[in-house]
Every structure is written in structure tokens, then in C-alpha cells.
C-alpha positions as CSV (number, residue, x, y, z in Angstrom):
1,M,3.1,9.9,-6.9
2,G,3.0,12.6,-9.6
3,G,4.7,10.4,-12.2
4,V,7.5,9.2,-9.9
5,D,8.2,5.5,-9.9
6,K,8.5,5.0,-6.1
7,L,10.0,1.6,-6.3
8,D,12.9,2.9,-8.4
9,H,13.4,6.0,-6.2
10,E,17.0,5.8,-4.8
11,V,17.4,5.9,-1.0
12,A,20.8,5.5,0.6
13,G,22.2,4.4,-2.8
14,L,19.6,1.7,-3.5
15,P,16.1,1.7,-5.0
16,L,13.2,1.6,-2.6
17,L,12.3,-1.9,-3.6
18,A,15.8,-3.2,-2.6
19,H,15.4,-2.0,1.0
20,A,12.0,-3.8,1.3
21,V,13.4,-7.0,-0.1
22,A,16.5,-6.9,2.1
23,A,14.4,-6.4,5.2
24,I,12.3,-9.4,4.4
25,A,15.4,-11.5,3.6
26,A,16.9,-10.6,7.0
27,A,14.2,-12.5,8.8
28,P,15.6,-15.9,9.7
29,E,12.3,-17.7,9.0
30,V,12.3,-16.6,5.3
31,R,13.6,-19.4,3.1
32,A,12.8,-18.1,-0.4
33,I,11.6,-14.9,-1.9
34,V,9.7,-14.4,-5.2
35,I,9.5,-10.8,-6.4
36,V,6.3,-10.1,-8.4
37,A,6.7,-7.1,-10.7
38,A,5.2,-5.4,-13.7
39,A,6.1,-7.3,-16.9
40,D,8.4,-4.5,-18.2
41,R,10.5,-4.5,-15.0
42,V,11.1,-8.3,-14.6
43,D,14.3,-8.5,-16.6
44,R,15.8,-5.4,-15.0
45,I,15.1,-6.7,-11.5
46,R,16.4,-10.1,-12.3
47,S,19.8,-8.7,-13.3
48,A,20.0,-6.2,-10.3
49,A,23.2,-6.4,-8.3
50,W,21.3,-5.8,-5.0
51,L,19.3,-9.0,-5.1
52,P,19.9,-11.0,-1.9
53,A,20.5,-14.8,-2.2
54,A,17.0,-15.5,-0.8
55,V,15.4,-14.2,-4.0
56,R,14.8,-17.3,-6.2
57,T,13.0,-15.7,-9.1
58,V,11.3,-12.6,-10.4
59,V,7.9,-13.1,-12.2
60,A,5.4,-10.9,-13.9
61,G,2.3,-9.9,-11.9
62,G,-1.1,-8.7,-13.0
63,T,-3.3,-5.6,-12.9
64,R,-4.7,-6.4,-9.5
65,R,-3.0,-7.3,-6.2
66,Q,-4.7,-10.7,-6.2
67,D,-3.4,-11.5,-9.7
68,S,0.1,-10.8,-8.6
69,V,-0.3,-12.9,-5.4
70,A,-1.5,-15.8,-7.4
71,A,1.5,-15.5,-9.8
72,G,3.8,-15.4,-6.8
73,L,2.2,-18.4,-5.2
74,A,2.5,-20.4,-8.5
75,A,6.2,-19.5,-8.6
76,L,6.8,-20.6,-5.0
77,D,5.1,-23.9,-5.9
78,G,7.6,-24.4,-8.7
79,L,10.7,-24.1,-6.4
80,N,10.9,-27.8,-5.6
81,G,10.5,-27.5,-1.9
82,E,12.5,-24.3,-1.4
83,G,9.4,-22.3,-0.6
84,G,9.5,-23.2,3.1
85,T,10.0,-26.0,5.5
86,G,7.4,-28.7,6.4
87,V,4.5,-29.8,4.4
88,D,2.5,-26.6,4.8
89,P,4.8,-23.6,5.0
90,V,3.7,-20.0,5.7
91,V,3.5,-17.7,2.7
92,L,4.2,-14.0,3.4
93,V,3.0,-11.2,1.1
94,H,4.7,-7.9,1.5
95,D,4.4,-4.5,-0.2
96,G,7.5,-3.5,-2.1
97,A,6.6,0.1,-1.1
98,R,7.2,-0.7,2.6
99,P,11.0,-0.3,2.9
100,L,11.2,0.3,6.7
101,V,9.7,-3.0,7.8
102,D,11.6,-4.5,10.8
103,P,12.8,-8.1,10.2
104,A,11.6,-8.7,13.8
105,L,8.0,-7.9,12.7
106,V,8.4,-10.3,9.7
107,S,9.4,-13.0,12.2
108,R,6.4,-12.3,14.4
109,V,3.9,-12.4,11.5
110,A,5.5,-15.7,10.3
111,G,5.2,-17.3,13.8
112,A,1.6,-16.1,14.3
113,A,0.5,-17.4,10.9
114,A,2.1,-20.8,11.6
115,T,0.2,-20.9,14.9
116,H,-3.2,-19.4,13.8
117,G,-3.2,-20.2,10.1
118,A,-3.3,-16.6,9.0
119,A,-2.1,-13.4,10.6
120,I,-1.5,-9.7,9.8
121,P,0.1,-6.8,11.7
122,V,-2.3,-3.9,12.5
123,V,-1.9,-0.4,14.1
124,P,-4.8,1.0,16.1
125,L,-6.2,4.3,14.9
126,T,-5.3,7.3,17.0
127,E,-7.0,10.1,15.0
128,T,-10.7,10.9,15.1
129,L,-12.4,9.7,11.9
130,K,-14.9,11.8,10.0
131,R,-17.1,10.9,7.1
132,L,-17.3,13.6,4.5
133,D,-19.8,14.7,1.9
134,G,-17.6,17.0,-0.2
135,E,-16.2,19.6,2.2
136,R,-18.9,19.0,4.8
137,I,-18.5,16.6,7.8
138,V,-21.5,14.4,8.1
139,Q,-20.5,11.8,10.7
140,T,-17.9,11.1,13.3
141,I,-17.0,7.5,13.3
142,A,-16.0,5.8,16.6
143,R,-12.4,4.5,16.3
144,E,-12.7,1.9,19.0
145,G,-12.0,-1.5,17.5
146,L,-10.6,0.0,14.3
147,A,-7.0,-0.4,13.0
148,T,-5.0,0.0,9.8
149,A,-3.6,-3.1,8.2
150,Q,0.1,-3.5,7.3
151,T,2.3,-6.1,5.6
152,P,3.7,-8.6,5.5
153,Q,0.5,-10.7,5.8
154,G,1.0,-14.3,6.5
155,V,-1.1,-17.4,5.7
156,R,-0.4,-21.1,5.5
157,R,0.0,-22.1,1.9
158,S,-2.9,-24.7,2.0
159,I,-5.3,-22.1,3.4
160,L,-4.3,-19.5,0.7
161,R,-4.9,-22.2,-1.9
162,V,-8.4,-22.9,-0.5
163,A,-9.3,-19.2,-0.6
164,L,-8.0,-18.8,-4.2
165,E,-10.0,-21.9,-5.3
166,R,-13.2,-20.4,-3.9
167,F,-12.5,-16.9,-5.3
168,P,-10.1,-17.3,-8.2
169,A,-7.7,-14.4,-8.8
170,D,-9.2,-13.7,-12.2
171,G,-12.7,-13.5,-10.8
172,A,-15.0,-10.4,-10.6
173,E,-14.2,-9.7,-6.9
174,T,-11.3,-7.4,-6.0
175,W,-9.5,-7.8,-2.7
176,T,-7.4,-5.0,-1.3
177,D,-5.3,-7.4,0.7
178,E,-5.0,-11.1,1.6
179,A,-6.9,-10.7,4.8
180,A,-10.0,-9.4,2.9
181,L,-9.9,-12.5,0.7
182,L,-9.7,-14.8,3.8
183,E,-12.5,-12.9,5.5
184,A,-14.7,-13.5,2.5
185,C,-14.1,-17.2,2.9
186,R,-14.9,-16.9,6.7
187,I,-11.3,-17.9,7.5
188,A,-10.2,-16.4,10.8
189,V,-7.2,-14.0,10.6
190,H,-5.2,-13.3,13.7
191,A,-4.2,-9.6,14.4
192,L,-0.9,-8.8,16.0
193,P,0.6,-5.4,16.9
194,G,2.2,-3.7,13.9
195,D,4.8,-1.0,13.7
196,P,4.0,2.6,13.2
197,S,7.3,3.2,11.4
198,N,6.4,0.5,8.8
199,L,4.9,3.1,6.5
200,K,3.8,2.5,2.9
201,V,5.1,5.0,0.4
202,T,2.1,6.4,-1.3
203,L,2.5,10.1,-1.5
204,P,5.6,12.2,-2.4
205,G,6.0,13.3,1.2
206,D,6.4,9.7,2.3
207,L,9.6,9.5,0.3
208,A,11.1,12.3,2.3
209,R,10.2,10.5,5.5
210,V,11.9,7.3,4.3
211,E,14.9,9.3,3.3
212,A,15.1,10.9,6.7
213,V,15.0,7.6,8.4
214,F,17.8,6.1,6.3
215,D,19.8,9.3,6.7
216,A,19.6,9.0,10.4
217,R,20.5,5.3,10.3
218,L,23.5,5.8,8.1
219,G,24.6,9.1,9.7
220,T,24.4,10.9,6.4
221,V,22.3,13.7,5.0
222,R,21.9,14.2,1.3
223,M,20.8,17.8,1.4
224,D,23.1,20.7,0.4
225,R,23.6,22.6,3.7
226,T,25.8,25.5,2.4
227,A,22.9,27.9,2.0
228,A,21.7,27.1,5.6
229,G,25.2,27.7,7.0
230,I,25.3,24.2,8.6
231,G,28.6,22.5,8.5
232,S,29.4,18.8,8.0
233,G,29.1,16.9,11.3
234,A,27.3,19.8,13.0
235,T,25.2,18.9,16.1
236,R,22.4,21.3,17.2
237,I,20.3,21.1,20.4
238,G,17.0,22.9,20.9
239,L,14.7,23.4,23.9
240,G,11.0,23.6,23.6
241,Q,8.2,24.2,26.2
242,D,4.5,24.6,25.9
243,S,1.6,24.8,28.5
244,H,-2.1,24.7,28.0
245,S,-5.0,24.7,30.5
246,F,-7.8,22.2,30.3
247,G,-10.8,23.4,28.3
248,P,-14.2,22.0,27.4
249,G,-14.7,18.8,25.5
250,S,-12.6,15.7,24.9
251,P,-10.6,13.6,24.0
252,L,-7.2,14.9,25.2
253,A,-4.7,15.2,22.3
254,L,-1.2,14.5,23.7
255,G,1.9,13.1,22.2
256,G,0.1,12.6,18.9
257,I,-2.5,10.2,20.3
258,A,-6.0,10.7,21.7
259,I,-6.7,9.9,25.3
260,D,-10.4,9.2,25.7
261,R,-12.3,10.3,28.8
262,A,-9.8,13.1,29.5
263,P,-10.5,16.8,28.9
264,R,-8.9,18.3,25.9
265,L,-6.5,21.2,26.2
266,S,-7.6,24.7,25.2
267,G,-5.9,26.4,22.3
268,H,-6.2,27.6,18.7
269,S,-5.0,24.1,17.6
270,D,-5.9,20.8,19.2
271,G,-3.7,21.8,22.1
272,D,-1.1,19.0,21.9
273,V,1.6,20.5,24.1
274,V,4.0,17.6,23.5
275,L,4.0,18.1,19.7
276,H,4.2,21.8,20.2
277,A,7.2,21.6,22.5
278,I,9.0,19.2,20.1
279,A,8.3,21.4,17.1
280,D,9.6,24.5,19.0
281,A,12.7,22.6,20.0
282,M,13.4,21.5,16.4
283,L,12.9,25.1,15.1
284,G,15.2,26.4,17.8
285,A,17.9,23.9,17.0
286,A,17.7,24.7,13.3
287,G,17.6,28.5,13.9
288,L,14.2,28.7,12.1
289,G,12.3,30.8,14.6
290,D,9.4,29.4,16.6
291,L,6.0,27.7,16.2
292,G,4.0,30.9,17.0
293,R,5.6,32.8,14.1
294,L,5.2,29.9,11.8
295,F,1.6,29.2,12.7
296,P,0.1,32.4,14.4
297,A,-3.2,32.0,16.3
298,G,-5.2,33.8,13.7
299,P,-7.3,33.3,10.7
300,E,-4.3,32.2,8.7
301,T,-4.1,29.0,10.9
302,P,-7.3,26.9,10.8
303,R,-8.9,26.7,14.3
304,G,-8.6,23.2,15.7
305,I,-5.8,22.2,13.3
306,A,-4.1,18.9,14.3
307,S,-0.7,19.5,15.8
308,S,0.6,16.6,13.7
309,E,0.1,18.9,10.7
310,L,2.1,21.6,12.4
311,L,4.9,19.2,13.2
312,A,5.0,17.8,9.7
313,E,5.7,21.3,8.4
314,V,8.5,21.7,10.9
315,V,10.0,18.4,9.8
316,R,9.9,19.5,6.2
317,R,11.7,22.7,7.0
318,T,14.4,21.2,9.2
319,T,15.0,18.4,6.6
320,A,15.3,21.1,3.9
321,A,17.9,22.7,6.1
322,G,20.0,19.6,6.0
323,L,19.2,18.4,9.5
324,V,17.8,15.1,10.8
325,V,16.5,14.2,14.3
326,A,19.1,12.2,16.3
327,N,17.3,12.3,19.7
328,V,14.1,13.5,21.3
329,D,13.6,13.7,25.1
330,V,10.2,14.9,26.4
331,T,8.9,15.4,29.9
332,I,5.2,15.9,30.5
333,V,4.2,17.6,33.7
334,A,0.6,16.7,34.7
335,A,-1.3,15.6,37.8
336,R,-4.1,14.3,35.6
337,P,-4.8,12.1,33.7
338,R,-2.6,9.2,34.6
339,L,-0.2,8.9,31.7
340,A,2.1,5.9,32.4
341,A,0.2,3.5,30.2
342,S,0.0,6.0,27.3
343,L,3.7,6.9,27.2
344,P,4.9,4.0,25.0
345,A,2.2,4.8,22.4
346,M,3.2,8.5,22.5
347,G,6.8,7.6,21.8
348,R,5.9,5.4,18.9
349,R,3.6,8.0,17.4
350,V,6.1,10.8,17.8
351,A,8.8,8.7,16.1
352,E,6.3,8.0,13.2
353,L,5.6,11.7,12.8
354,L,9.4,12.5,12.8
355,G,10.3,9.6,10.5
356,V,12.8,8.1,13.0
357,E,13.2,4.9,14.8
358,P,11.1,4.6,18.1
359,A,14.3,4.2,20.1
360,T,15.2,7.8,19.1
361,V,12.3,9.2,21.2
362,N,11.9,9.1,24.9
363,V,8.7,10.3,26.6
364,K,8.3,10.5,30.4
365,A,5.9,12.1,32.8
366,S,5.9,13.8,36.2
367,T,2.9,14.7,38.4
368,G,4.2,18.1,39.2
369,N,4.3,17.4,42.9
370,L,1.1,19.4,43.5
371,A,2.9,22.6,42.4
372,G,1.6,25.2,39.9
373,M,-1.2,24.7,37.3
374,E,-0.1,21.2,36.5
375,G,0.1,20.0,40.1
376,A,-3.3,21.4,40.7
377,G,-4.7,19.5,37.8
378,R,-5.7,22.6,35.8
379,G,-3.5,21.9,32.8
380,I,-0.4,20.3,31.3
381,T,3.1,21.4,30.4
382,A,5.5,19.6,28.1
383,L,9.3,20.3,27.9
384,A,11.3,18.9,25.0
385,T,15.0,18.6,24.1
386,V,15.8,17.8,20.5
387,T,19.2,17.0,19.0
388,L,19.5,17.6,15.3
389,V,22.6,16.4,13.4
390,A,24.1,17.1,10.0
391,S,26.9,15.1,8.4
392,G,28.6,15.1,5.1
């Protein structure tokens, strides 16, 4: 993070950690919370005005995640029955750097862990994976069956104790999450669908994405808009359209996801017409030109560049201009492939890339009624309308 203490970074008037704790506390299944922090932060957090009533104590953690989890478990054991209902309650472990977790996801993890013994939320990989040797690609890794793990991760307390007895927290092995510890003990872990918007703040750019989400939620933007000529309460609407014919190779990049067994679209980038249309609509609404001027199809733009990278730059520029996304509506015109089953995943992925709630994005499709290039099955067109808002 370049020296930035992400957990203390203020978002919407509160530190990042406060938002993560509040989201966990909002889940009705949560009976008690123990915050595990660095030793030099404990007293400061204990006296924080933002602590919800569910927080029973704040304790010092260790140098590794497993050390901190063990400290938190010991603190829960000392709460005289407040750590959950029943004789074997579920323990949830959540990253303080995940402030956007939905309380509904917390509830689902708790329920799945109660049923299966242990459960974690996962998000399937949508990008093609490459193994690198320096700057050289040496292998393409099949992404089928692969997913990224999120938190909270849930496990019945008795099961977690058994795992920690077999592999004590102060042992030589290092576990990157609780699921890895349970896997080493051959304890089954149930996987349930995670939430793409439940991002973990790791890089400085992640802070900007979190800020944009809270700005949109609260109807406020913290940026100074005077230089951009954008008044308080302004609403701007942009239209974007992009078309590409099918080319050789696969998979099809569309709406930020990869659709296997479908031909890719030709173009200087990966050809994702949905992300291109959204980016152009955002630039138009903000009065910042168009995507072609920003990323010309020449040597200055790497061939085959992922459209998600192009959109990320557009998000950065519109955010700097004091504007946040309030609504995105996309229509895809394509006779092939059949897209109905992929539309929800596209909506979630677009929302993730824009740093907004999934409900902000609507993606729909039309077959083109046998008209034009799209109706003949020779290519795909996407049309996007984006509403950007600014408020003081």
C-alpha cells in the first residue's frame, strides 16, 4: 500500500475497518465479535466511538494470520457463552480489509458452515491464467474448476479446535486462510457463491474503488469538481456503441467474462464490445472524449489488451472528474452465441469493474431479428447508456 495504513483510511467519515466490522455485525446470526489487531492498535480500537455493540473485546494478534485466528478463538472461548448459541457455534473469520461484504453473504456462510461443518465463499475465475517466467509466458492454465476465496470463512468451533490441535498456530506451517488449514487436516470445506463486489483492499487503486462505492451509496462525492466544471447535484448521461465482427480463436470476451466455445471478436484489444460501449458512454457523459482517442489502435496500445484495463482507466478519469456511476443499461445484439445464461455474470462483473452495487447494472440481449451483421451471426454490437452523478 505504499506506506498507507489501509485499515485507518477514512471512507465516508469512518475508517475502513469500521465498515467491515459494521457489515459483519449487521448479520442477524452474529452474536459476538472479537477484533484481532496489531498490539499497538488495540487500545485505540477499544476506545473507538464507531464500535458496534456486538464487539465484545479487542485483542492483540500475531505475525501470521493463523496466530491471530488462534488469539481470536481464545478470546471467544472466554466470553462465557456469548460466542454463539448452542454447544458448537460457528466461528466466522473475516478480513478487516473487506469493507464491502454484504451482511446477506455473512448469513449464507454462517448457515452453510452450520450445515456442512465448514464453508467459504468463492468467485469463479473469469480471466485466462498465464504462468510467467519473468516477462515470458510459459504456460496457459485451464481455469475450469478454479475460483478465488473470499471471507468470511466459517467453521464450527469444535472443528477449528481439532485443526489447531493437529497443526498448532505457532507451528512451522503457514496457512493463508482457514480453508487451507482444514484441507491439510482432510476436513471437507463447502464452497458457496461469493460476491464479486466483496473486494479485499490490497493495492492503492482498491481504495478508490471502495470510495466510489460508498460515494454512490451515500449520494456524495468527495472530489473537488470546480476544475471539471461539474456542479453539485449534476446528472450526466452518456451513450456508447461498439461493434466487432467475429475473428479467429476463442474464447469470446464479452461483458468482462470469457465465454468458452464461442469465437472471439476481432480487434486491437480483446474485442469486448460491452466494456467498450460502457467506457465510451462514461467518457461521453463526463465530456472526456472517446475510447479511440484515449487508447488508439496503434503501438502505444498493447495488442490484445484486456478491455477491463481500458475500463479501469476510464473509471479513474471519471472519478477524478468528480463523477460516479449511478446506472448502467446495456443491450447486446447478437444472434450467436446464446447469451441468456451469461447475462447475470456479466452484470456482476461489470459492477465489480465499476466499483458499484450489482443492482446498478442491467445487461440484456437481443438476437437482432436476422437483420444486419449481428442477425446474420457475423458479429456482435453493444449499446450502453450510463448515468453519472455528482453531488456536494
